[in-house]
C-alpha positions in Angstrom: -18.5 9.3 -15.9 -17.3 7.7 -12.7 -18.0 9.5 -9.5 -15.0 9.8 -7.2 -15.4 11.4 -3.8 -13.0 11.7 -1.0 -12.7 12.6 2.7 -9.5 14.2 3.7 -9.3 14.8 7.5 -6.1 16.2 9.0 -4.8 14.0 11.9 -4.7 16.9 14.4 -7.4 15.6 16.6 -10.5 13.3 16.9 -13.3 13.4 14.3 -16.3 15.5 15.3 -19.9 15.3 14.2 -19.3 17.5 11.1 -16.5 15.2 10.0 -18.7 12.2 10.4 -21.5 13.8 8.4 -19.2 14.8 5.6 -17.6 11.4 5.4 -21.0 9.6 5.3 -22.3 11.9 2.6 -19.2 11.5 0.4 -19.2 7.7 0.9 -22.9 7.2 0.3 -22.9 9.4 -2.8 -20.0 7.5 -4.4 -21.4 4.1 -3.5 -24.9 4.9 -4.8 -23.4 5.9 -8.1 -21.1 2.9 -8.3 -18.1 5.2 -7.9 -15.0 5.4 -5.7 -14.7 6.8 -2.2 -11.1 7.6 -1.1 -9.7 8.6 2.2 -6.7 10.8 2.2 -5.1 11.4 5.6 -2.2 13.6 5.2 0.0 15.2 7.8 0.0 18.9 6.7 0.3 20.3 10.2 3.5 18.7 11.6 3.2 20.5 14.9 -0.3 19.1 15.8 -0.6 15.9 13.8 -0.2 12.7 15.8 -0.1 9.0 14.8 -2.7 8.3 17.5 -5.1 10.7 15.8 -4.7 8.7 12.5 -5.5 5.5 14.3 -8.5 7.1 16.0 -9.8 8.5 12.6 -9.5 5.0 11.0 -11.3 3.4 13.9 -14.1 6.0 13.9 -14.6 5.6 10.1 -14.7 1.8 10.4 -17.2 2.1 13.3 -19.4 4.2 11.1 -19.3 1.4 8.5 -17.4 3.4 5.9 -15.0 1.5 3.6 -12.7 3.3 1.3 -10.8 2.5 -1.9 -7.0 2.6 -1.7 -4.7 2.8 1.3 -6.1 5.9 2.8 -2.9 7.9 2.9 -2.1 9.3 -0.5 -3.2 9.2 -4.1 -0.9 8.6 -7.1 -1.4 12.2 -8.2 -0.2 13.4 -4.8 3.1 11.5 -5.3 3.6 13.4 -8.6 3.1 16.7 -6.8 5.6 15.7 -4.1 8.2 14.8 -6.7 7.6 18.1 -8.4 8.0 19.9 -5.1 11.3 18.1 -4.4 12.6 19.2 -7.8 11.6 22.8 -6.9 13.4 22.5 -3.5 16.6 21.3 -5.3 16.4 24.2 -7.7 15.8 26.8 -5.0 18.0 25.5 -2.2 20.7 23.8 -4.1 22.3 20.5 -3.2 21.3 18.0 -0.5 23.3 19.8 2.3 21.3 23.0 1.7 18.1 21.1 1.6 18.9 19.2 4.8 19.4 22.6 6.5 16.1 24.1 5.4 12.9 23.3 7.3 10.6 23.5 4.3 12.9 21.2 2.3 13.1 18.8 5.2 9.3 18.6 5.2 9.2 17.8 1.5 11.9 15.1 2.0 9.8 13.7 4.8 6.7 13.5 2.6 8.7 11.8 -0.1 9.9 9.2 2.3 6.3 8.0 2.9 5.7 7.1 -0.8 
């Protein structure tokens, strides 16, 4: 069995001591077992998330000496979920005009654009 841990901070502010501790624990456990450590930064709070927070999180983790597997922004399984959500949005809200006029559907479309 391959150990796979992850750290998934939301980019709504700077990391705090609890974040650092959680990231270190997940990283060290995976590496000690020869496993994978992934970072998944995802904007799930569009009103508070900021690009500068993402940059700060990446800098802080690098400063802590933590390397991660993958690009740090999303996993393949998440892309599948987003595609499924888009299909649901189409079935609920109809064609693209209706989707464009719906805040939730716009959010799903925005997530799909980052794939």
